[in-house]
N, C-alpha and C positions, 0 to 999 in steps of 0.2 A: 287703293293700291299705291297711289302716289304718296300718301301719308305713311303707309306701312313701310315702303321701301326707303324712306328717308329718316332713319332713326336719329340723325343729327339735329333735327328740329327740336327734340325734347332734351337730349343729353349733352349738347355742346353749347358753349357760350363763346362767341367769336370776339376776340379782342382786336380792336382796330390797330392799324399799323403805326398810329401816332403814340401808342403807349397807354391808351385809356384803359381803365380797369372796370368800368361799368358795362353791363350787357347792352347789346345793341337793341334797337327798337324791334318789336315783333314783326314790323313790316319790312325790316331789312332783309334783303335777299342775299343769303350766303350759300345758295345752292352750288355755286361754282367752287367756293372754298371747300365745301363738304366733298364734292367730287374729287377735288385735288387731294384731299386727305385720304380718300379711299384709294386713289391711284397710287399714293405713296406707301400705303400699308397693305395693299392686296387683300382687303377685307370687304367682301360684298360690294364691288364697284357699283356706282350709281348708274342706273339704266336711263336711257335717253327718252323713252316713251312708254306708254301704257301697254302697248302690244308686247313689247319685249319683257316687261314685268310680268304680264299674264303668262306668257310662254315659259318664263323661268319658274313660275309657281306651279306649273302643271306636273302631275305625277307621270313619270315615263312609263309605268306599268299599265295603268288603266285610263289615262287621259283626264282624270279628275284633278281639279286644283287641290293642292296640298295646303296645310296651314302655314301661314307666313312664319318665317324664322326670325326671331328677335335676337340680335347679337348684343350682349351687354358690354358695358365699357371694360369690365375685367377681362372678358374673352378677347376683346380687341387688343388690349394691352398684352395679354399672353401671346397672341398670334404675332404681334409686332416684335416681341422679344425673340420668339422662335425664328422669325425671319432674319433678324439681325445675327443670331448665333449661327444660323445655317449658312449665311452668305459671307460672313467675315470671320475667319479663324485666326487672323493675325493679331499680335498684341497692338494695343492702341498706340504705343510710341513708335511702332514700325510702319504704320500706315501713312501713305503720302496722299495729298489732296488729288482728287480725280476731277479734272475740269469738265469732262463730258458728263459725268454723273451730276455735278453741280448745275450745269446749264440745263440738263434735262429736268432736274428737280425744280429749278427756278421757273422753267416754262410751265410745268404742271401746277405750280402754285400761283402763276400769274405775276411773279415778282422777280426782281433781280437777285442774282446769287449774293449771299452774304447778308441779306436782310432777315428779320425775325418775324415770323408769324406764329403766334402761340395759340394752341387750343388746350383748354382745360376741361378735364372730365370731372363732373361734379361728384361721381362715385369714388374717385381716388384722391380727391383733394385732402381728405382727412387721413390718408395712409401715410406711414412714416417714410421719410426719404430713403431711397436705396440707390446703390451704385452698381451698375452692370458693366463689367469690363467688355469692351468691344462695342458698346452702344454709342449713340450720338450724344454730344455735349461738348461745348467748345473747350472747356478746361481739361477734359479727360482724354485727350488724344484724338478727338474727332477731326475730320478734315476741315480746313478753313472754309467757311461759307456753308457748312452743313447746318440744317435746321436744328434748333434746340429750343426746348420750352423752359418753363420755370422749374426750380428745384422740386423734385418729387414726381415729376411726370416722366413717362417712358422715354420720351425724346429729349428731355431737358437735362441740364447739367446736374451733376451729383451734389448732394448737400454736404456741408462741411461736417464730416463725422470723424471723431478721433481715430487714429490708427489702431489703438488698442481694442477697438470694437471688433475689428476683423482678425486680430491676432488670437490664435488658439492657445490659451494659457491653461492647459490641463494640469490640475493639481495632482500630486502623488497620492497613492493610496493611504500612506501614513498620515499625510496632512488632512486628507478627508476624514479619516477616522478621528483625528484630534478634534476637528470641528464638530463632528457628531457627538463625541463624548462631552464636549463643552456645551452642547445645545441644551437649553432649559427644558424643551419638550421631551427630549430623550430622557432627561433626569426624572421626569414625571411618569414616564412609561417604563416599568420594569421589563416588560417583554421586549420592547425595542432596544433597551439598554443591554439586555442579555444577548440579543442577536449581534449587536456591534462588538461586544467583548468576545463573543465566539469567533467573530471574524479576526479580531486581533490575535487570539490564540491560534487560529488556523494559519495566519501569516507567520507567526513565531514557529509553528511546527514545520512549515515549509522552508525555514531557514532565512526568512526575510527579517532584517533588523528592525524591530519595532521598539527598541529601547527608548526612542524619543518620546514615547507615550507613557513613560514611567510616572510622571507627575499626575497625568490624567487618570491613569489606572489606580494610583494610590488614593486619589480622591473618591474613586468608586468603591472603595473597600467599606465605607460606612453605609451598609445596607443590610436589610434583613433577609434578602434573597440568598439562600444557601448556594445556589448554582453560581451566582455572580461572585460570591466570596471564594468559592473553590477555584474559579478561573483566575481571579485576581491573585490569590495565594500562589497559584502555579506560575503566573507571570512574575511575581515578586521573587520566587526562588530561582527562576531561570536567569534573571538579570541582576540578582543581588551582587554577584562577584564583580560585574562590570560597573555597577553604581553603588558602591558600599556606603557612600555618604547619604544617598537617598534612601537606601534600605534602613539605615539607622533611624531615619525620621519616622518609620512605621513601627518602631519598637513599642511605643506606648499603646498603639492601636492593637498590636498583636497580644501584648500582655493583658490588655483589657478584654480581648476576645477569649483569652484563656480562662477567664472567670465568667464567661457568659452562661446564662441559664440553660441554653441548648447544648446538650453533650456533643452533638455533631460539630457545632461551632467551636467548642472547646478543643476537641480533638484536631480539627483542621488547623486552628490557630497554632496549637502546640507543634504540629508537624511542620508547618511553615516556619515557625520560629527556630526549630532545630535544623531545618534544611537550608538555612541561610549560609551556614558554614563560614562565618566571618569570625576571626579571633576576637574582635572587639565586642562580639555579642555573647561571649561565654558567661559573663556576669549576669546577663539577663535570662539565661536558660535554666540554670540549676534550680532556682526556686520554683518556677512553673513545673519543672519536671518532678520535683519532690511532691508537689500537690497532686499532680496527675497520677502518680503511682498509688495514691490512696483514694482516688475518685470513686464515687459510687457506681459509675457507668463503666462497663467493660471496654467499650471502644476507646475511651480516654485512657484507661490503664494500659491497654495493649499499644496504643500510640506512644505513651510515655516510656514503655519498655524499649521500643525501637529508637526513641529519642536518646536513651542512655547510650546506645551503641554509637550514635552520631557524636555525642559528646566525648566518648572515649577516643574516637579518631581525631577529634578537633583539639582536645586538650587533655592529655593523660594526667597531668598533675591535678587539675580540677576534678577529674573523675575519681582519682584515688582519695582526694580530700573529702568528697561527699560519701564515700563508702557505699557505693551502689551495688557492689558484688553481693554483700550479705543481704541486701534488700531483695535482689533477684532470687537468691536461694529461698528466701521466705515466701516469695510470690509463686513458687512451684506448687504451693497448696491453694492457689487461687481457684475459686469455683468455676471460672470461665476457662474452657479448654484452649481457646485461642490465645489468651494471655499466657498460659503455661507453655504452649509451643513457642511463642515469641521469646519467653525467658530461656528456653533451652537453646534456641538459635543464638541469642545474644551471649549467653555464657560460653557456648562452644567457641564462638569467634573471639571473645575477649581472652579466654584461657587456652587458646590454640597453641601458644608457645610454652605452656606449662609442662610439667613432667607427665601429666596424664594425656596430653594432646587434646584437651577439651575440658568440659566441666567435670568436677570430681563426682564419683558415683559411690553409693553404698547400697546396702540391701533395702533399706527403707525407701530411698528415692526410687530405686529400680522397680520394686513391687508396687509402689504408689502409682507410678506412671503407667505400668502395664495393666493394672486393674482399671484404669480410666481410659484405656486405649480406644474403646468404642465411642468415646465422646469427641475425639479429635477429628479434624478434617483430614483430607488425604495428605496434605503437606505435613500436618502435625503428626500423623501416624508414622510417616517416614522419618521425621526427626526423632521420635521416640525409639523406633526400632533400630536406628543407627547407633544408639547407645549400647545395645546389647552386646555386640562383638567386643567392646572395650570393658565389659564387666565379667569378672571371673566368679562363677557361683561357688558358694562355700562347700557344697557337696552335690552328689548326684540328684538327690531329691529336689534341691532348689533349681538345678538345671532342667529337670523334667517339668517342674512347676512353671518355669518361664516358657518352655516350649508349648505347654498346654494353653497358656495365656495368649500365645502368638498364633496358635493353630487356626482360629477363625479368620485371621487376615488372609489366609490362602484362598478363601472362598470369595474374596472381593474382586471387583473388576479393575482395581488400581494396580497396574503392572509394576509401578515403582515400589509399592508396599509389598507386593509378592516377592519381587527380587530381593528387597531388603530382608524379608523374613527368611528366604532361602539362605542368604549370607549369614544371618543370625543362627539359623539351625546348624549350618555346617561348622560355624565357630564353636557352638555348644557341643556338637558331636565329637570334636577333638579333645574336649575337656572332661567329658563324663563317659561312663561305661568302661567295661574291661577291654572291649575290642573296638577301638576307634574306627577301623575299616568297616566292620560290619554295621556299626552304628551309622556311619556315613551313608552306606548303601540303603539303610532303612529310611534315612532322611530324604535321599534323592527319590526313592520310590514313593514317598508321601507327597512330594511336591511335583511329581511328574505330570499328573492330570491337570494341575493348574497351569503349568507352563505350556503344555500342548494346546490347551483351550485358548490361552492368550495369543499364542502364535497364529492360530487359525482365525481369530476374530479381530486382531489389531490392524493398524495401518502398516504400510510397508516399512517405514522407519522403525516402528516399534517391533515389528516381526523380525527384522534383521538383528536388532539388539537382543531379543529373546533367543533367537537361533544361535547367536554366539554363546549365550549362557548354556544352551543345550549342548553345543559342541564341547564346551569345557566339561560339563557334567558327564557326557558320554566318555570322554577320555579318562576321567577320574574314576568313574564307576561303569565299566563296560557291561553291556547286557541288560541294563535297566530299561532302556527305551526301545529294545528290539521289537516288542510287540506293537509299538506305535509307528512302525516304519512307513505305513501308508500315509501318515500325516505329513511326511516329508517328500512326497512325490511332487514333481515340478508341475505347476499350473501355467497355462498359456498366458494368463493376464498378469502374472507376477513380474516385478522388475528384474533386470538382469542380475543384479548383485544377490538377490534372494535365490534365484535359480542356481547360481554358481555355488552358494553356500549349501543349499540342499543337496546338490550333487556330491559335494565333499563329505557331507554327513552320512549319506546313504550307505557307502561301503563299511562304515563303522558299525552299522546296525545289522550287518549280514550274519546269518547263522544257517545251519543246515535246513531249517524249515522255510526261511523266507528268501534264501539266496537266489533261487530261480526267478522269483518275481522281481527282485531288485536288479538282477542282470538284464532282464527283459526291459525294465524301465530305463536303465542306462543305455540299452541299445536303441531305444526310441530317441533318446537325447542326442545320439551321435548324428542323427539326420537333421538336427536343428540348424537354423540359418546362421546362428552365432558361432564363429570359428572357435572362440575360447570355450564355449559350451561343449563343442565337439571334442576338444582336447581333454577337458576335465572328465567327460563321460568315459573316454577310452582309458584314461589313467585310473579312474575309479574301478573299472572292470578288471584291469590288471592287478589292482591292489587287493581285490577280493581273492584272485587266484594266488597271489604271492603270500597272502596271510593264511591261505588254506583253511578258511572258516566256512566255506560253503558246503562242506561234506564231500562224500565220494563222488567223483565224476564232475565236480564243479569246475576244477581247473582245466580239464580236457574240453569241456563245453566252451569255456571262455577263450581258450587258445584257438579253437576252430572259428569262433566269431571274429577274433582278431585277424586270422589268416584271410577270411572273406573280406575284411576291410581293406586288405592290400590291393584288391582288384577294383576298388572304388575310384572313380575319376575325380577325386578330391585330394589334392596334394597334401594338405596339412593332416587329413585323417590318415592317409597312407603312412606318412612319416611318423605320426604318433603311434599308430598300430605297430610299426616296425620296432620302435623304441620299447613299447610295452612287451612285445614278443621276446625281446632280448632279456628283459627282466624276468619274465615268466620262465624262460628256458634256464636261467641261472638257478631258480628255485626248484624247478621240476625238469631235470635233465631227461627223464623218460619221455617227454613230449617232443623230442627232436624229430621223430618220424612224421609228426604233424606240422612242425614249424619249418624245418629245413628245406623240403622239396620245392616250395613255391618261391623261395627267396631269389635264386638266380634269374628267374623270369621277371620278377617284379623289380629287380635292381635296375633294369634298363629304363624303366619309366619313373624311377624315383628322382625327384627334383630337389627336395630339401636336404641340406647337408646332414642334419641330425639323423634322418631316416637312412641315408646311405652309410653313415658311420655305424649305426646300430646293426645293419645287415653285415658289414664287414667284421664286426665283433663276433657275430654269430658264426660266420665262416671260419674265422680264426680259431674260435673255441672248438668247433667241430673238427678242424684239421688236427689240432693238438691232441684231442681225445682219440682220433683215429691213429 
């Protein structure tokens, strides 16, 4: 027990007070020094006799001795640091020497205050020197006379470490990315390099200025990785205007890539070269563009077509000199539909200021494009159909032929193509046939099913746009959509703007057959929690009565409903009902026996000025008639 409870016999070497460095003799008795060390650090103080040691080692639960606890030097050092940090929170320069503490410590060590007694732990001698603010050490703000050991020990003075070691010098994200891009290991790992360049593009997307990495990114362009090339091209196009001199340095690389064996690389390089938008780069663009228009791959050709448009906006004189317009007209016969659609878009924009308001059309071009309409994408279909309203057919047969070619488009789910086809049909209906009005009604009847289907199946924004088209068609051709009135009933999950538009369309669809159902539906909308919805429903009911489209007895039924609304405890509904009754009474004077009697009673509770004014108008009209 005596050997176990004295761990200092094996782990400590006592240095004599005269400054010797060698260990003392094994027979040297330094039990008192070890006890003093324990007293100063509060770590397992030395017991005076065996009985106390045995009592300390007993388990309090069952009385059996427990295994002895060995405390390593690292644990003692940690406990010592914790004791210092818990007992002294003041800065080292603000602590004053404590005479009582020094004398007590000197008595425990058996020496006078101010002398040095050093204990060295063999386990921590090889550890790097560290400095702990608030700890002991003569040069670091410790009280005069406080014990301190050699550098690197918990109680000793701090080692001479440069101030920069403790200074937090965090590099910016851009500087870190520059170092990573210059790293040779990153250069050898395409996956790692791709991730770093992705981070650069992400910073650029977030608005962080990474133009300082222009040189490093340009060095990364020499790679076979298509993803890296695409990201570097994007970076180049984004910062070319701010670094035109650096962008010019990449001209040879881009021209070289325009002749690469991979068509994707050729197309990407050509797109990047045309997207630099630098006037000094015009002379380097025209020749790669001309080669791209005759490339054997469709991707390169369609990229070259869009490059012509960029050259047009960059330098008009150079564009006219190269005679690209005739080349674009010849490319309308290209076997790839995407190339043809790009040609149409470019020609329309280039010739927008011309007499035709776009590309010139003739019968051969129009029929050629319409016969291939099933090959185009959704955007290409819209681009082709938008040409039809500007084309005037030579005769009725040609007009009907065009309509037959466009008829399959109405069965597609592309709402833009359907709306463009409707516009084309209506424009053709005004140019062919003996009766344009009747022809237009036939066209609207043909497109009705497609419109109703798209309204019910589309998103809210699309549905609103299609409903506006329906509203316009209903005004121009009344009665065509009457049998589809149920498709315009308000649904609870629809947005407010769609509900309002449907309530405005419903009275336009009313006829003697469906008027009772529509009036009942509008009556349900009056109780909606939206005040504007309530007002629109009341106005729509009065509109049906004023137009007298509901058949016999419809106006009487609506007038009775409006009179009942005057008794509702909703001010805006009462006011709107009074205003609607005034309009109905002007159209149907015979309904004064139903409308006039309740007005004096309801006038007392009317709060809105418009409702009161409408009731006074009714009184004044009745008095003059009397």
